A tleap script that builds the chain and sets N, CA, C and O, in Angstrom:
source leaprc.protein.ff14SB
mol = sequence {
  NMET LEU GLU VAL LEU LEU VAL GLY LEU GLY
  GLY ALA ILE GLY ALA VAL SER ARG TYR GLY
  VAL SER VAL LEU VAL GLY ARG ILE TRP TRP
  SER THR PHE PRO LEU ALA THR LEU LEU ILE
  ASN ILE ALA GLY SER PHE ALA MET GLY VAL
  LEU VAL GLY LEU LEU ALA ARG PHE VAL PRO
  PRO HIE GLN GLN GLU LEU ARG LEU PHE PHE
  ALA ILE GLY ILE LEU GLY GLY PHE THR THR
  PHE SER SER PHE SER LEU ASP ALA MET THR
  LEU ILE GLU ARG GLY GLN TRP ASN ASP ALA
  LEU LEU TYR ALA VAL LEU SER VAL VAL VAL
  SER ILE ALA ALA LEU TYR VAL GLY LEU LEU
  ILE THR ARG GLY THR GLY CALA
}
set mol.1.N position { -33.075 -11.642 159.901 }
set mol.1.CA position { -33.730 -10.545 160.592 }
set mol.1.C position { -34.928 -11.029 161.413 }
set mol.1.O position { -35.155 -10.566 162.531 }
set mol.2.N position { -35.696 -11.972 160.840 }
set mol.2.CA position { -36.838 -12.518 161.558 }
set mol.2.C position { -36.384 -13.181 162.862 }
set mol.2.O position { -37.048 -13.069 163.892 }
set mol.3.N position { -35.240 -13.873 162.799 }
set mol.3.CA position { -34.737 -14.558 163.985 }
set mol.3.C position { -34.459 -13.574 165.117 }
set mol.3.O position { -34.789 -13.836 166.274 }
set mol.4.N position { -33.854 -12.449 164.776 }
set mol.4.CA position { -33.534 -11.428 165.779 }
set mol.4.C position { -34.822 -10.869 166.395 }
set mol.4.O position { -34.892 -10.656 167.605 }
set mol.5.N position { -35.819 -10.638 165.573 }
set mol.5.CA position { -37.099 -10.129 166.078 }
set mol.5.C position { -37.787 -11.134 166.996 }
set mol.5.O position { -38.346 -10.757 168.025 }
set mol.6.N position { -37.745 -12.406 166.626 }
set mol.6.CA position { -38.364 -13.443 167.460 }
set mol.6.C position { -37.685 -13.531 168.825 }
set mol.6.O position { -38.353 -13.600 169.857 }
set mol.7.N position { -36.353 -13.528 168.819 }
set mol.7.CA position { -35.612 -13.597 170.078 }
set mol.7.C position { -35.854 -12.333 170.902 }
set mol.7.O position { -36.061 -12.412 172.113 }
set mol.8.N position { -35.831 -11.177 170.256 }
set mol.8.CA position { -36.033 -9.908 170.963 }
set mol.8.C position { -37.414 -9.795 171.575 }
set mol.8.O position { -37.548 -9.390 172.730 }
set mol.9.N position { -38.438 -10.145 170.822 }
set mol.9.CA position { -39.809 -10.086 171.354 }
set mol.9.C position { -39.986 -11.081 172.490 }
set mol.9.O position { -40.547 -10.753 173.535 }
set mol.10.N position { -39.504 -12.292 172.276 }
set mol.10.CA position { -39.590 -13.294 173.342 }
set mol.10.C position { -38.816 -12.877 174.574 }
set mol.10.O position { -39.275 -13.071 175.700 }
set mol.11.N position { -37.631 -12.297 174.361 }
set mol.11.CA position { -36.817 -11.835 175.488 }
set mol.11.C position { -37.516 -10.759 176.295 }
set mol.11.O position { -37.443 -10.751 177.524 }
set mol.12.N position { -38.197 -9.848 175.605 }
set mol.12.CA position { -38.944 -8.797 176.311 }
set mol.12.C position { -40.058 -9.406 177.152 }
set mol.12.O position { -40.266 -9.005 178.297 }
set mol.13.N position { -40.765 -10.361 176.593 }
set mol.13.CA position { -41.842 -11.032 177.339 }
set mol.13.C position { -41.260 -11.746 178.552 }
set mol.13.O position { -41.817 -11.664 179.647 }
set mol.14.N position { -40.150 -12.442 178.366 }
set mol.14.CA position { -39.519 -13.168 179.474 }
set mol.14.C position { -39.021 -12.242 180.567 }
set mol.14.O position { -39.193 -12.529 181.751 }
set mol.15.N position { -38.402 -11.129 180.179 }
set mol.15.CA position { -37.876 -10.185 181.171 }
set mol.15.C position { -39.002 -9.542 181.977 }
set mol.15.O position { -38.891 -9.393 183.194 }
set mol.16.N position { -40.067 -9.167 181.311 }
set mol.16.CA position { -41.213 -8.576 182.014 }
set mol.16.C position { -41.851 -9.610 182.938 }
set mol.16.O position { -42.273 -9.280 184.046 }
set mol.17.N position { -41.921 -10.845 182.486 }
set mol.17.CA position { -42.462 -11.921 183.332 }
set mol.17.C position { -41.601 -12.136 184.564 }
set mol.17.O position { -42.118 -12.318 185.666 }
set mol.18.N position { -40.292 -12.117 184.379 }
set mol.18.CA position { -39.369 -12.271 185.516 }
set mol.18.C position { -39.594 -11.145 186.527 }
set mol.18.O position { -39.677 -11.388 187.730 }
set mol.19.N position { -39.691 -9.935 186.035 }
set mol.19.CA position { -39.930 -8.795 186.915 }
set mol.19.C position { -41.258 -8.967 187.661 }
set mol.19.O position { -41.335 -8.711 188.862 }
set mol.20.N position { -42.289 -9.395 186.956 }
set mol.20.CA position { -43.595 -9.599 187.589 }
set mol.20.C position { -43.551 -10.642 188.692 }
set mol.20.O position { -44.123 -10.444 189.764 }
set mol.21.N position { -42.876 -11.747 188.430 }
set mol.21.CA position { -42.752 -12.789 189.464 }
set mol.21.C position { -41.959 -12.253 190.651 }
set mol.21.O position { -42.322 -12.508 191.799 }
set mol.22.N position { -40.891 -11.519 190.393 }
set mol.22.CA position { -40.085 -10.949 191.481 }
set mol.22.C position { -40.904 -10.003 192.349 }
set mol.22.O position { -40.815 -10.046 193.576 }
set mol.23.N position { -41.691 -9.161 191.721 }
set mol.23.CA position { -42.533 -8.223 192.469 }
set mol.23.C position { -43.566 -8.987 193.286 }
set mol.23.O position { -43.767 -8.688 194.463 }
set mol.24.N position { -44.215 -9.960 192.681 }
set mol.24.CA position { -45.239 -10.738 193.375 }
set mol.24.C position { -44.661 -11.479 194.575 }
set mol.24.O position { -45.222 -11.430 195.670 }
set mol.25.N position { -43.544 -12.160 194.369 }
set mol.25.CA position { -42.916 -12.897 195.470 }
set mol.25.C position { -42.441 -11.923 196.545 }
set mol.25.O position { -42.562 -12.210 197.736 }
set mol.26.N position { -41.903 -10.777 196.138 }
set mol.26.CA position { -41.438 -9.771 197.092 }
set mol.26.C position { -42.548 -9.247 197.991 }
set mol.26.O position { -42.290 -8.844 199.124 }
set mol.27.N position { -43.772 -9.251 197.497 }
set mol.27.CA position { -44.914 -8.788 198.299 }
set mol.27.C position { -45.334 -9.787 199.365 }
set mol.27.O position { -45.922 -9.408 200.378 }
set mol.28.N position { -45.033 -11.067 199.141 }
set mol.28.CA position { -45.457 -12.084 200.103 }
set mol.28.C position { -44.294 -12.708 200.863 }
set mol.28.O position { -44.519 -13.419 201.842 }
set mol.29.N position { -43.059 -12.461 200.441 }
set mol.29.CA position { -41.868 -13.045 201.058 }
set mol.29.C position { -40.950 -11.913 201.484 }
set mol.29.O position { -40.361 -11.236 200.641 }
set mol.30.N position { -40.827 -11.709 202.768 }
set mol.30.CA position { -40.074 -10.558 203.266 }
set mol.30.C position { -38.692 -10.899 203.773 }
set mol.30.O position { -38.019 -10.049 204.356 }
set mol.31.N position { -38.266 -12.097 203.567 }
set mol.31.CA position { -36.948 -12.521 204.026 }
set mol.31.C position { -35.873 -12.019 203.056 }
set mol.31.O position { -36.180 -11.616 201.934 }
set mol.32.N position { -34.626 -12.045 203.493 }
set mol.32.CA position { -33.519 -11.679 202.612 }
set mol.32.C position { -33.108 -12.845 201.711 }
set mol.32.O position { -32.312 -12.662 200.790 }
set mol.33.N position { -33.644 -14.041 201.967 }
set mol.33.CA position { -33.353 -15.192 201.111 }
set mol.33.C position { -33.930 -14.914 199.724 }
set mol.33.O position { -35.084 -14.498 199.616 }
set mol.34.N position { -33.151 -15.136 198.657 }
set mol.34.CA position { -33.602 -14.803 197.299 }
set mol.34.C position { -34.592 -15.824 196.726 }
set mol.34.O position { -34.300 -16.502 195.741 }
set mol.35.N position { -35.758 -15.918 197.355 }
set mol.35.CA position { -36.763 -16.898 196.944 }
set mol.35.C position { -37.250 -16.657 195.521 }
set mol.35.O position { -37.444 -17.613 194.771 }
set mol.36.N position { -37.450 -15.414 195.139 }
set mol.36.CA position { -37.952 -15.134 193.788 }
set mol.36.C position { -37.003 -15.686 192.730 }
set mol.36.O position { -37.447 -16.333 191.781 }
set mol.37.N position { -35.714 -15.441 192.880 }
set mol.37.CA position { -34.739 -15.941 191.911 }
set mol.37.C position { -34.723 -17.459 191.894 }
set mol.37.O position { -34.653 -18.067 190.826 }
set mol.38.N position { -34.788 -18.071 193.054 }
set mol.38.CA position { -34.815 -19.527 193.136 }
set mol.38.C position { -36.038 -20.081 192.402 }
set mol.38.O position { -35.923 -21.009 191.601 }
set mol.39.N position { -37.201 -19.507 192.683 }
set mol.39.CA position { -38.432 -19.982 192.034 }
set mol.39.C position { -38.394 -19.757 190.523 }
set mol.39.O position { -38.841 -20.611 189.757 }
set mol.40.N position { -37.866 -18.623 190.096 }
set mol.40.CA position { -37.748 -18.328 188.669 }
set mol.40.C position { -36.830 -19.343 187.996 }
set mol.40.O position { -37.145 -19.849 186.918 }
set mol.41.N position { -35.704 -19.640 188.623 }
set mol.41.CA position { -34.767 -20.609 188.046 }
set mol.41.C position { -35.382 -22.003 187.958 }
set mol.41.O position { -35.200 -22.701 186.960 }
set mol.42.N position { -36.100 -22.405 188.985 }
set mol.42.CA position { -36.741 -23.727 188.971 }
set mol.42.C position { -37.849 -23.763 187.926 }
set mol.42.O position { -37.927 -24.704 187.136 }
set mol.43.N position { -38.701 -22.752 187.916 }
set mol.43.CA position { -39.809 -22.712 186.956 }
set mol.43.C position { -39.288 -22.646 185.518 }
set mol.43.O position { -39.810 -23.319 184.629 }
set mol.44.N position { -38.257 -21.832 185.300 }
set mol.44.CA position { -37.685 -21.724 183.960 }
set mol.44.C position { -37.063 -23.024 183.495 }
set mol.44.O position { -37.198 -23.395 182.330 }
set mol.45.N position { -36.386 -23.717 184.388 }
set mol.45.CA position { -35.768 -24.997 184.028 }
set mol.45.C position { -36.838 -26.045 183.730 }
set mol.45.O position { -36.711 -26.815 182.779 }
set mol.46.N position { -37.900 -26.071 184.551 }
set mol.46.CA position { -39.012 -26.992 184.294 }
set mol.46.C position { -39.657 -26.681 182.946 }
set mol.46.O position { -39.915 -27.585 182.151 }
set mol.47.N position { -39.915 -25.404 182.693 }
set mol.47.CA position { -40.537 -24.991 181.428 }
set mol.47.C position { -39.648 -25.350 180.243 }
set mol.47.O position { -40.154 -25.766 179.201 }
set mol.48.N position { -38.330 -25.196 180.382 }
set mol.48.CA position { -37.411 -25.544 179.302 }
set mol.48.C position { -37.479 -27.042 179.016 }
set mol.48.O position { -37.457 -27.454 177.856 }
set mol.49.N position { -37.560 -27.854 180.062 }
set mol.49.CA position { -37.668 -29.299 179.866 }
set mol.49.C position { -38.939 -29.668 179.123 }
set mol.49.O position { -38.906 -30.465 178.186 }
set mol.50.N position { -40.060 -29.090 179.537 }
set mol.50.CA position { -41.334 -29.351 178.867 }
set mol.50.C position { -41.273 -28.866 177.418 }
set mol.50.O position { -41.671 -29.585 176.502 }
set mol.51.N position { -40.775 -27.649 177.216 }
set mol.51.CA position { -40.713 -27.069 175.882 }
set mol.51.C position { -39.837 -27.890 174.936 }
set mol.51.O position { -40.257 -28.225 173.828 }
set mol.52.N position { -38.636 -28.209 175.370 }
set mol.52.CA position { -37.716 -28.955 174.513 }
set mol.52.C position { -38.286 -30.338 174.205 }
set mol.52.O position { -38.168 -30.829 173.083 }
set mol.53.N position { -38.901 -30.959 175.203 }
set mol.53.CA position { -39.531 -32.258 174.971 }
set mol.53.C position { -40.654 -32.178 173.948 }
set mol.53.O position { -40.745 -33.024 173.058 }
set mol.54.N position { -41.508 -31.170 174.068 }
set mol.54.CA position { -42.609 -31.006 173.120 }
set mol.54.C position { -42.112 -30.640 171.727 }
set mol.54.O position { -42.605 -31.168 170.730 }
set mol.55.N position { -41.136 -29.737 171.657 }
set mol.55.CA position { -40.603 -29.353 170.350 }
set mol.55.C position { -39.950 -30.549 169.656 }
set mol.55.O position { -40.117 -30.740 168.452 }
set mol.56.N position { -39.213 -31.344 170.414 }
set mol.56.CA position { -38.558 -32.515 169.828 }
set mol.56.C position { -39.592 -33.519 169.327 }
set mol.56.O position { -39.363 -34.224 168.345 }
set mol.57.N position { -40.707 -33.572 169.998 }
set mol.57.CA position { -41.736 -34.551 169.650 }
set mol.57.C position { -42.612 -34.106 168.485 }
set mol.57.O position { -43.008 -34.920 167.651 }
set mol.58.N position { -42.914 -32.806 168.431 }
set mol.58.CA position { -43.926 -32.343 167.487 }
set mol.58.C position { -43.450 -31.372 166.405 }
set mol.58.O position { -44.179 -31.136 165.442 }
set mol.59.N position { -42.259 -30.808 166.536 }
set mol.59.CA position { -41.810 -29.794 165.579 }
set mol.59.C position { -40.553 -30.295 164.865 }
set mol.59.O position { -39.583 -30.682 165.517 }
set mol.60.N position { -40.567 -30.289 163.527 }
set mol.60.CA position { -39.368 -30.712 162.792 }
set mol.60.C position { -38.163 -29.852 163.155 }
set mol.60.O position { -38.306 -28.646 163.359 }
set mol.61.N position { -36.972 -30.458 163.238 }
set mol.61.CA position { -35.768 -29.719 163.647 }
set mol.61.C position { -35.452 -28.496 162.790 }
set mol.61.O position { -34.859 -27.539 163.289 }
set mol.62.N position { -35.832 -28.504 161.516 }
set mol.62.CA position { -35.499 -27.376 160.646 }
set mol.62.C position { -36.384 -26.160 160.887 }
set mol.62.O position { -36.101 -25.084 160.359 }
set mol.63.N position { -37.434 -26.303 161.665 }
set mol.63.CA position { -38.310 -25.171 161.969 }
set mol.63.C position { -37.875 -24.540 163.289 }
set mol.63.O position { -38.336 -24.931 164.362 }
set mol.64.N position { -36.993 -23.574 163.191 }
set mol.64.CA position { -36.349 -22.983 164.362 }
set mol.64.C position { -37.140 -21.842 165.002 }
set mol.64.O position { -36.811 -21.424 166.112 }
set mol.65.N position { -38.161 -21.335 164.340 }
set mol.65.CA position { -38.844 -20.147 164.836 }
set mol.65.C position { -39.413 -20.338 166.239 }
set mol.65.O position { -39.259 -19.462 167.089 }
set mol.66.N position { -40.062 -21.460 166.492 }
set mol.66.CA position { -40.628 -21.699 167.820 }
set mol.66.C position { -39.538 -21.810 168.872 }
set mol.66.O position { -39.680 -21.281 169.975 }
set mol.67.N position { -38.468 -22.483 168.543 }
set mol.67.CA position { -37.346 -22.613 169.477 }
set mol.67.C position { -36.743 -21.242 169.797 }
set mol.67.O position { -36.454 -20.932 170.953 }
set mol.68.N position { -36.559 -20.434 168.757 }
set mol.68.CA position { -35.984 -19.106 168.967 }
set mol.68.C position { -36.885 -18.253 169.859 }
set mol.68.O position { -36.410 -17.613 170.797 }
set mol.69.N position { -38.171 -18.247 169.568 }
set mol.69.CA position { -39.095 -17.400 170.314 }
set mol.69.C position { -39.257 -17.860 171.758 }
set mol.69.O position { -39.148 -17.059 172.686 }
set mol.70.N position { -39.516 -19.148 171.945 }
set mol.70.CA position { -39.815 -19.644 173.289 }
set mol.70.C position { -38.568 -19.962 174.115 }
set mol.70.O position { -38.435 -19.475 175.238 }
set mol.71.N position { -37.650 -20.775 173.573 }
set mol.71.CA position { -36.498 -21.223 174.368 }
set mol.71.C position { -35.476 -20.108 174.574 }
set mol.71.O position { -35.099 -19.806 175.707 }
set mol.72.N position { -35.033 -19.502 173.482 }
set mol.72.CA position { -34.011 -18.468 173.608 }
set mol.72.C position { -34.624 -17.142 174.035 }
set mol.72.O position { -34.073 -16.445 174.888 }
set mol.73.N position { -35.768 -16.791 173.442 }
set mol.73.CA position { -36.410 -15.520 173.744 }
set mol.73.C position { -37.073 -15.484 175.108 }
set mol.73.O position { -36.539 -14.897 176.050 }
set mol.74.N position { -38.239 -16.113 175.215 }
set mol.74.CA position { -39.010 -16.015 176.464 }
set mol.74.C position { -38.252 -16.607 177.642 }
set mol.74.O position { -38.048 -15.930 178.649 }
set mol.75.N position { -37.833 -17.864 177.528 }
set mol.75.CA position { -37.158 -18.484 178.678 }
set mol.75.C position { -35.783 -17.887 178.926 }
set mol.75.O position { -35.341 -17.807 180.072 }
set mol.76.N position { -35.097 -17.464 177.859 }
set mol.76.CA position { -33.813 -16.791 178.034 }
set mol.76.C position { -33.970 -15.457 178.739 }
set mol.76.O position { -33.124 -15.076 179.548 }
set mol.77.N position { -35.052 -14.741 178.436 }
set mol.77.CA position { -35.330 -13.475 179.123 }
set mol.77.C position { -35.826 -13.686 180.536 }
set mol.77.O position { -35.597 -12.856 181.416 }
set mol.78.N position { -36.507 -14.800 180.750 }
set mol.78.CA position { -37.032 -15.119 182.083 }
set mol.78.C position { -35.908 -15.575 182.993 }
set mol.78.O position { -35.802 -15.121 184.133 }
set mol.79.N position { -35.069 -16.469 182.496 }
set mol.79.CA position { -33.920 -16.952 183.261 }
set mol.79.C position { -32.956 -17.696 182.359 }
set mol.79.O position { -33.360 -18.625 181.660 }
set mol.80.N position { -31.691 -17.308 182.358 }
set mol.80.CA position { -30.714 -18.070 181.583 }
set mol.80.C position { -30.357 -19.376 182.293 }
set mol.80.O position { -29.670 -20.227 181.727 }
set mol.81.N position { -30.816 -19.529 183.511 }
set mol.81.CA position { -30.555 -20.771 184.237 }
set mol.81.C position { -31.190 -21.954 183.527 }
set mol.81.O position { -30.687 -23.074 183.613 }
set mol.82.N position { -32.299 -21.711 182.823 }
set mol.82.CA position { -32.936 -22.794 182.076 }
set mol.82.C position { -32.021 -23.277 180.954 }
set mol.82.O position { -31.973 -24.476 180.677 }
set mol.83.N position { -31.307 -22.382 180.315 }
set mol.83.CA position { -30.352 -22.777 179.274 }
set mol.83.C position { -29.178 -23.536 179.884 }
set mol.83.O position { -28.720 -24.537 179.332 }
set mol.84.N position { -28.707 -23.062 181.003 }
set mol.84.CA position { -27.645 -23.763 181.738 }
set mol.84.C position { -28.091 -25.189 182.070 }
set mol.84.O position { -27.338 -26.141 181.869 }
set mol.85.N position { -29.309 -25.329 182.574 }
set mol.85.CA position { -29.832 -26.645 182.939 }
set mol.85.C position { -29.938 -27.556 181.723 }
set mol.85.O position { -29.606 -28.739 181.797 }
set mol.86.N position { -30.401 -27.003 180.603 }
set mol.86.CA position { -30.514 -27.788 179.370 }
set mol.86.C position { -29.142 -28.237 178.893 }
set mol.86.O position { -28.973 -29.393 178.504 }
set mol.87.N position { -28.169 -27.352 178.915 }
set mol.87.CA position { -26.809 -27.721 178.495 }
set mol.87.C position { -26.251 -28.847 179.374 }
set mol.87.O position { -25.659 -29.802 178.872 }
set mol.88.N position { -26.446 -28.721 180.680 }
set mol.88.CA position { -25.947 -29.751 181.597 }
set mol.88.C position { -26.653 -31.087 181.345 }
set mol.88.O position { -26.010 -32.136 181.328 }
set mol.89.N position { -27.976 -31.048 181.148 }
set mol.89.CA position { -28.725 -32.284 180.912 }
set mol.89.C position { -28.332 -32.920 179.582 }
set mol.89.O position { -28.288 -34.145 179.471 }
set mol.90.N position { -28.052 -32.113 178.587 }
set mol.90.CA position { -27.605 -32.647 177.290 }
set mol.90.C position { -26.301 -33.421 177.464 }
set mol.90.O position { -26.138 -34.505 176.903 }
set mol.91.N position { -25.379 -32.865 178.237 }
set mol.91.CA position { -24.126 -33.575 178.507 }
set mol.91.C position { -24.387 -34.876 179.259 }
set mol.91.O position { -23.781 -35.903 178.953 }
set mol.92.N position { -25.281 -34.837 180.234 }
set mol.92.CA position { -25.605 -36.044 181.008 }
set mol.92.C position { -26.233 -37.101 180.107 }
set mol.92.O position { -25.863 -38.274 180.171 }
set mol.93.N position { -27.187 -36.686 179.262 }
set mol.93.CA position { -27.838 -37.645 178.364 }
set mol.93.C position { -26.859 -38.263 177.366 }
set mol.93.O position { -27.072 -39.385 176.908 }
set mol.94.N position { -25.807 -37.553 177.031 }
set mol.94.CA position { -24.771 -38.083 176.134 }
set mol.94.C position { -23.796 -38.994 176.882 }
set mol.94.O position { -22.896 -39.576 176.278 }
set mol.95.N position { -23.978 -39.112 178.194 }
set mol.95.CA position { -23.075 -39.926 178.997 }
set mol.95.C position { -21.798 -39.211 179.381 }
set mol.95.O position { -20.856 -39.837 179.868 }
set mol.96.N position { -21.757 -37.916 179.169 }
set mol.96.CA position { -20.561 -37.123 179.476 }
set mol.96.C position { -20.668 -36.562 180.901 }
set mol.96.O position { -20.736 -35.350 181.105 }
set mol.97.N position { -20.679 -37.458 181.859 }
set mol.97.CA position { -20.885 -37.079 183.255 }
set mol.97.C position { -19.794 -36.152 183.777 }
set mol.97.O position { -20.080 -35.184 184.480 }
set mol.98.N position { -18.548 -36.449 183.434 }
set mol.98.CA position { -17.445 -35.593 183.901 }
set mol.98.C position { -17.565 -34.186 183.335 }
set mol.98.O position { -17.358 -33.204 184.049 }
set mol.99.N position { -17.900 -34.088 182.050 }
set mol.99.CA position { -18.076 -32.770 181.435 }
set mol.99.C position { -19.255 -32.029 182.064 }
set mol.99.O position { -19.190 -30.819 182.282 }
set mol.100.N position { -20.329 -32.758 182.354 }
set mol.100.CA position { -21.505 -32.134 182.971 }
set mol.100.C position { -21.167 -31.579 184.352 }
set mol.100.O position { -21.555 -30.462 184.695 }
set mol.101.N position { -20.448 -32.361 185.132 }
set mol.101.CA position { -20.047 -31.911 186.465 }
set mol.101.C position { -19.096 -30.724 186.377 }
set mol.101.O position { -19.245 -29.748 187.112 }
set mol.102.N position { -18.130 -30.805 185.489 }
set mol.102.CA position { -17.192 -29.709 185.301 }
set mol.102.C position { -17.927 -28.444 184.853 }
set mol.102.O position { -17.666 -27.356 185.367 }
set mol.103.N position { -18.834 -28.588 183.905 }
set mol.103.CA position { -19.615 -27.456 183.404 }
set mol.103.C position { -20.424 -26.808 184.522 }
set mol.103.O position { -20.445 -25.584 184.648 }
set mol.104.N position { -21.090 -27.629 185.334 }
set mol.104.CA position { -21.921 -27.101 186.418 }
set mol.104.C position { -21.078 -26.377 187.468 }
set mol.104.O position { -21.404 -25.262 187.874 }
set mol.105.N position { -20.005 -27.013 187.898 }
set mol.105.CA position { -19.154 -26.414 188.928 }
set mol.105.C position { -18.495 -25.138 188.411 }
set mol.105.O position { -18.495 -24.115 189.096 }
set mol.106.N position { -17.934 -25.198 187.205 }
set mol.106.CA position { -17.293 -24.006 186.652 }
set mol.106.C position { -18.294 -22.877 186.434 }
set mol.106.O position { -17.991 -21.715 186.705 }
set mol.107.N position { -19.477 -23.212 185.947 }
set mol.107.CA position { -20.485 -22.179 185.700 }
set mol.107.C position { -20.830 -21.430 186.980 }
set mol.107.O position { -20.905 -20.202 186.988 }
set mol.108.N position { -21.037 -22.166 188.044 }
set mol.108.CA position { -21.422 -21.529 189.303 }
set mol.108.C position { -20.228 -20.823 189.945 }
set mol.108.O position { -20.301 -19.633 190.250 }
set mol.109.N position { -19.149 -21.539 190.147 }
set mol.109.CA position { -18.001 -20.991 190.872 }
set mol.109.C position { -17.352 -19.835 190.114 }
set mol.109.O position { -17.089 -18.782 190.695 }
set mol.110.N position { -17.095 -20.024 188.833 }
set mol.110.CA position { -16.416 -18.980 188.063 }
set mol.110.C position { -17.331 -17.768 187.860 }
set mol.110.O position { -16.856 -16.632 187.851 }
set mol.111.N position { -18.620 -17.995 187.700 }
set mol.111.CA position { -19.541 -16.858 187.566 }
set mol.111.C position { -19.579 -16.020 188.841 }
set mol.111.O position { -19.581 -14.791 188.774 }
set mol.112.N position { -19.609 -16.668 189.989 }
set mol.112.CA position { -19.593 -15.927 191.252 }
set mol.112.C position { -18.258 -15.204 191.415 }
set mol.112.O position { -18.218 -14.052 191.849 }
set mol.113.N position { -17.169 -15.883 191.066 }
set mol.113.CA position { -15.851 -15.247 191.149 }
set mol.113.C position { -15.767 -14.049 190.200 }
set mol.113.O position { -15.209 -13.013 190.561 }
set mol.114.N position { -16.316 -14.184 188.994 }
set mol.114.CA position { -16.291 -13.078 188.028 }
set mol.114.C position { -17.095 -11.888 188.542 }
set mol.114.O position { -16.682 -10.740 188.379 }
set mol.115.N position { -18.236 -12.160 189.160 }
set mol.115.CA position { -19.023 -11.076 189.747 }
set mol.115.C position { -18.220 -10.380 190.841 }
set mol.115.O position { -18.215 -9.151 190.918 }
set mol.116.N position { -17.551 -11.147 191.676 }
set mol.116.CA position { -16.742 -10.586 192.746 }
set mol.116.C position { -15.633 -9.691 192.187 }
set mol.116.O position { -15.399 -8.593 192.692 }
set mol.117.N position { -14.959 -10.168 191.148 }
set mol.117.CA position { -13.897 -9.373 190.524 }
set mol.117.C position { -14.485 -8.087 189.939 }
set mol.117.O position { -13.888 -7.018 190.069 }
set mol.118.N position { -15.639 -8.187 189.303 }
set mol.118.CA position { -16.302 -6.991 188.781 }
set mol.118.C position { -16.610 -5.988 189.870 }
set mol.118.O position { -16.450 -4.783 189.676 }
set mol.119.N position { -17.056 -6.484 191.025 }
set mol.119.CA position { -17.311 -5.591 192.164 }
set mol.119.C position { -16.018 -4.946 192.654 }
set mol.119.O position { -15.988 -3.751 192.948 }
set mol.120.N position { -14.950 -5.736 192.742 }
set mol.120.CA position { -13.658 -5.198 193.177 }
set mol.120.C position { -13.196 -4.073 192.253 }
set mol.120.O position { -12.736 -3.027 192.710 }
set mol.121.N position { -13.326 -4.305 190.966 }
set mol.121.CA position { -12.891 -3.306 189.985 }
set mol.121.C position { -13.708 -2.018 190.098 }
set mol.121.O position { -13.155 -0.918 190.095 }
set mol.122.N position { -15.006 -2.168 190.195 }
set mol.122.CA position { -15.856 -0.974 190.188 }
set mol.122.C position { -15.893 -0.261 191.518 }
set mol.122.O position { -16.124 0.947 191.569 }
set mol.123.N position { -15.672 -0.984 192.588 }
set mol.123.CA position { -15.676 -0.343 193.907 }
set mol.123.C position { -14.339 0.291 194.228 }
set mol.123.O position { -14.270 1.209 195.045 }
set mol.124.N position { -13.287 -0.178 193.606 }
set mol.124.CA position { -11.966 0.383 193.839 }
set mol.124.C position { -11.341 -0.031 195.156 }
set mol.124.O position { -10.207 0.346 195.455 }
set mol.125.N position { -12.075 -0.807 195.950 }
set mol.125.CA position { -11.548 -1.322 197.215 }
set mol.125.C position { -12.011 -2.764 197.349 }
set mol.125.O position { -12.696 -3.286 196.469 }
set mol.126.N position { -11.652 -3.383 198.407 }
set mol.126.CA position { -12.112 -4.736 198.667 }
set mol.126.C position { -13.614 -4.798 198.804 }
set mol.126.O position { -14.223 -3.887 199.365 }
set mol.127.N position { -14.220 -5.852 198.302 }
set mol.127.CA position { -15.671 -6.026 198.415 }
set mol.127.C position { -15.975 -6.443 199.809 }
set mol.127.O position { -17.139 -6.652 200.150 }
savepdb mol mol.pdb
quit
């Protein structure tokens, strides 16, 4: 139960932070280019790298509370792209370059295709 609360609280903080960054960037960036999402994904991935590095260095593996709250909760609520980046880097660090490339390409291409199919279904006509 504690784990669910940690993830939920962290997720709420991350989601509100994402919204805040989007609003702030939207006030200064008037282009249709999705700069806020790009910046959120980059910042979240950087933060995940710093967090995982620090946790690995200073926190015993059996103490999951910090990982749940910060990595899955806050950063997961801020951007799941940070988790995607961590998964890809883990494969690369293991020397599984082909799996990392396949994972990255499939994640992007299939996710966009799935969104398109969802739009087709809900719109009832061609997107």
